[in-house]
C-alpha positions in Angstrom: -12.2 -2.3 5.2 -12.2 -4.9 2.5 -12.7 -8.5 3.7 -10.4 -11.4 3.0 -10.6 -12.5 -0.7 -12.0 -16.0 -1.4 -11.4 -18.4 -4.2 -14.3 -20.4 -5.7 -12.0 -22.7 -7.6 -12.1 -20.7 -10.8 -11.5 -17.1 -9.8 -10.6 -15.1 -6.7 -13.4 -12.7 -5.5 -13.0 -9.8 -3.2 -14.3 -10.5 0.3 -17.3 -8.9 2.0 -16.4 -5.5 3.4 -15.9 -5.5 7.1 -17.5 -2.8 9.3 -14.7 -1.3 11.3 -16.8 1.2 13.3 -18.9 4.3 13.2 -17.5 7.8 13.6 -18.9 11.3 13.4 -17.4 13.4 10.6 -18.1 16.6 8.8 -19.1 16.0 5.1 -17.8 18.7 2.7 -19.2 18.5 -0.8 -17.9 20.2 -3.9 -19.1 23.7 -4.7 -21.8 23.8 -7.5 -19.4 25.5 -9.8 -16.8 22.7 -9.5 -19.5 20.1 -10.3 -20.6 22.1 -13.4 -17.0 22.4 -14.6 -16.4 18.7 -14.3 -19.8 17.6 -15.7 -18.5 17.2 -19.2 -15.5 15.0 -18.2 -16.9 12.3 -16.0 -19.7 12.0 -13.5 -18.1 11.8 -10.0 -19.3 13.2 -6.8 -16.2 14.3 -5.0 -16.6 14.7 -1.2 -14.3 15.3 1.8 -14.9 13.8 5.2 -13.2 15.4 8.2 -13.2 13.7 11.6 -11.3 13.2 14.8 -7.9 11.5 14.6 -8.4 8.5 16.8 -6.7 5.1 16.6 -9.2 3.7 14.0 -9.1 6.9 11.9 -5.3 6.6 11.6 -5.7 3.1 10.1 -7.9 4.2 7.2 -6.3 3.9 3.8 -7.3 4.0 0.1 -8.5 0.4 0.1 -11.4 1.2 2.5 -14.9 2.3 1.5 -17.1 4.8 3.5 -20.8 4.1 3.8 -22.7 7.3 4.3 -26.4 8.1 3.9 -27.1 5.0 1.7 -24.1 5.6 -0.6 -20.7 4.1 -0.8 -17.6 6.3 -1.2 -14.3 5.1 -2.5 -11.4 6.7 -0.7 -8.8 8.5 -2.9 -6.6 10.1 -0.3 -6.2 10.3 3.5 -4.2 13.0 5.3 -3.8 14.2 8.9 -5.1 17.5 10.0 -2.8 19.5 12.3 -0.7 17.5 14.8 -2.9 14.4 14.8 -5.9 16.5 15.6 -8.0 14.9 12.9 -8.1 13.1 9.6 -9.2 14.4 6.2 -10.5 11.8 3.8 -11.0 12.6 0.1 -13.5 10.3 -1.6 -15.7 9.9 -4.6 -19.1 8.2 -4.9 -18.7 4.6 -6.2 -20.6 1.5 -6.8 -21.5 -0.6 -3.8 -20.5 -4.1 -4.5 
């Protein structure tokens, strides 16, 4: 979750990301064909995380970032799986700031 922004007197800077917790999730990467088709457009590594739908998972939105295996992923979309059985998070690899 993004931290509170701070003002240094000249500009406002984004706050330090706040660790909200650790959860187990399945990581689903794009098929090699999809990556090849998109390689001429822009280099993005689309991934999908699927996990349990607990109280923390239901708070996740597009302003959050996922840290996984040394990489940061910017969340593009969040949706529920079934009747609150889980959460599906679509993300792309981004710069860790």
